[in-house]
KEPA-902967 format. One line per field, with one value per residue (C-alpha): residue in three letters; x, y, z. Coordinates in steps of 0.25 Angstrom, whole numbers, plus 2048, in hexadecimal, padded with zeros to 3 digits. Layout:
BEGIN
r = c(ALA_...)
c1 = c(X_...)
c2 = c(Y_...)
c3 = c(Z_...)
REM end
This chain:
BEGIN
r = c(MET_SER_GLN_SER_SER_PRO_ALA_GLN_SER_SER_PRO_ALA_GLN_SER_SER_PRO_ALA_ARG_GLN_TRP_ARG_VAL_PRO_ALA_ALA_LEU_PRO_VAL_ALA_LYS_LEU_VAL_GLY_ALA_PHE_VAL_LEU_ILE_VAL_LEU_GLY_LEU_LEU_PHE_ALA_ASP_GLY_ASP_LEU_VAL_ARG_LEU_VAL_LEU_ALA_GLU_LEU_ALA_ALA_ALA_VAL_LEU_ALA_GLY_TRP_ALA_ALA_ARG_ASP_LEU_VAL_ALA_PRO_VAL_ARG_LEU_THR_VAL_ASP_ALA_GLU_GLY_ILE_THR_VAL_ARG_GLN_GLY_PHE_ALA_GLY_TRP_ARG_ARG_LEU_PRO_TRP_PRO_ALA_VAL_GLU_ALA_VAL_ARG_LEU_GLU_ARG_ARG_THR_ARG_ARG_GLY_LEU_THR_ALA_GLU_THR_LEU_GLU_ILE_ASP_ALA_GLY_GLU_SER_LEU_HIS_LEU_PHE_GLY_ARG_TYR_ASP_LEU_ASP_ALA_PRO_LEU_ASP_GLU_VAL_ALA_GLU_ALA_LEU_ARG_ASP_ALA_ARG_THR_ALA_ALA_GLY)
c1 = c(D35_D43_D4E_D57_D4D_D46_D41_D3A_D29_D20_D15_D0B_D11_D0B_D18_D24_D32_D3A_D48_D53_D61_D6F_D75_D7D_D88_D89_D90_D98_D9D_D9E_DA7_DB0_DB1_DB5_DC2_DC4_DC5_DCF_DD8_DDA_DDB_DE9_DED_DEB_DEE_DFE_E01_DF8_DEE_DE3_DE0_DE1_DD7_DCC_DCD_DCA_DC1_DB9_DB9_DB4_DA9_DA6_DA7_D9C_D93_D96_D93_D86_D80_D84_D80_D72_D6E_D5F_D5E_D4E_D42_D34_D27_D19_D1E_D25_D33_D41_D4D_D5B_D62_D6F_D79_D71_D64_D54_D4B_D3C_D33_D23_D1E_D15_D23_D28_D23_D29_D30_D36_D40_D4B_D53_D5D_D65_D72_D7E_D76_D75_D67_D67_D5B_D58_D4C_D47_D3D_D3A_D35_D33_D3E_D47_D4C_D51_D57_D5C_D64_D63_D6F_D69_D5C_D63_D57_D51_D4A_D3F_D3A_D3E_D36_D2B_D2B_D2A_D1F_D18_D1C_D15_D0A_D08_D09_CFD)
c2 = c(AD6_ADA_ADC_AD1_AC5_AC5_AB7_AB9_AB8_AC0_AB7_ABD_AB6_AAB_AA3_AA5_AAA_AA3_AA7_AA5_AA4_AA2_A93_A91_A8D_A9A_AA4_A98_A96_AA5_AA7_A99_AA2_AAC_AA5_A9F_AAB_AB1_AA7_AA5_AB2_AB0_AA5_AAC_ABA_AB7_AC3_ACC_AD6_AD6_AC7_AC7_AD2_ACF_AC2_AC7_ACF_AC6_ABE_AC9_AC9_ABC_ABB_AC7_AC0_AB4_ABF_AC1_AB3_AB2_ABF_AC0_AB2_AB3_AB7_AB8_AB6_AB5_AB6_ABB_AC8_AC7_AC4_AC9_ACA_ACC_ADB_ADF_AD8_AD5_ADD_AD9_ADE_ADA_ADA_AD8_AD0_ADB_AE1_AD2_AD4_AC7_ABB_AB3_AA8_AAA_AA2_AA3_A99_A9B_A93_A88_A8C_A92_A9C_AA0_AAD_AB1_ABF_AC6_AD2_ADC_AE7_AF1_AE5_AD9_ACD_AC3_AB6_AA7_A9B_A9E_AAA_AA2_A92_A8F_A89_A99_A92_A8F_A9A_AA2_A98_A9B_AAB_AA9_AA0_AAB_AB6_AAF_AAB_ABA_ABB)
c3 = c(74B_750_74A_751_74D_741_743_74F_74D_756_75D_755_747_742_73D_743_73B_731_72E_725_727_723_722_731_728_71E_727_72C_71C_71A_729_721_715_71C_723_715_70E_718_71A_70B_70A_714_70D_6FE_702_6FE_706_6FB_707_6FA_6F9_709_70C_701_707_714_710_709_715_71E_714_715_724_726_71D_725_733_72B_72B_73A_741_736_731_730_722_720_72C_729_731_732_72F_723_721_728_721_723_71E_71F_727_732_733_72F_726_728_71D_722_715_710_70C_706_6F6_6F3_6F9_6EA_6E8_6DD_6D6_6CC_6C3_6BF_6BB_6BF_6CC_6D4_6DE_6E5_6EC_6F8_6F2_6FD_6F7_6FF_6F5_6F9_6FE_6F6_700_6F9_701_6FC_701_70B_711_717_718_710_703_6FE_6FA_707_70D_701_703_713_70F_706_711_71C_714_712_720_723_718)
REM end
């Protein structure tokens, strides 16, 4: 499996690869937020260079985060051989099924809000995904991963 296209499947695989990606609107919202930060920095700087630099710095961080979503939108791929997760800015890490110890859906309630996190435990590494990483209900993604693992044997 190549580093550049993890979703390609070989003819020998019994099931096609599935992939999950960030919602298309998310990087757009981040870029709009970066633009708004720059405009607000310019409007409210009042000649204070520190305010302007802080607004521009925050906008640059937000734009960098949006760039990652645009350059590498796919966060998780599963096929018959295992799971491929995003690592770093635009890299991949392949987790064969024997390396995957557990796939869990963690739900935490705090201050009346419930947060869900998909956890993929690969022994030496723990990979965490939220709803906006995968653009799908996390319970469905966890079920798809478990089904693929079962189908792989």
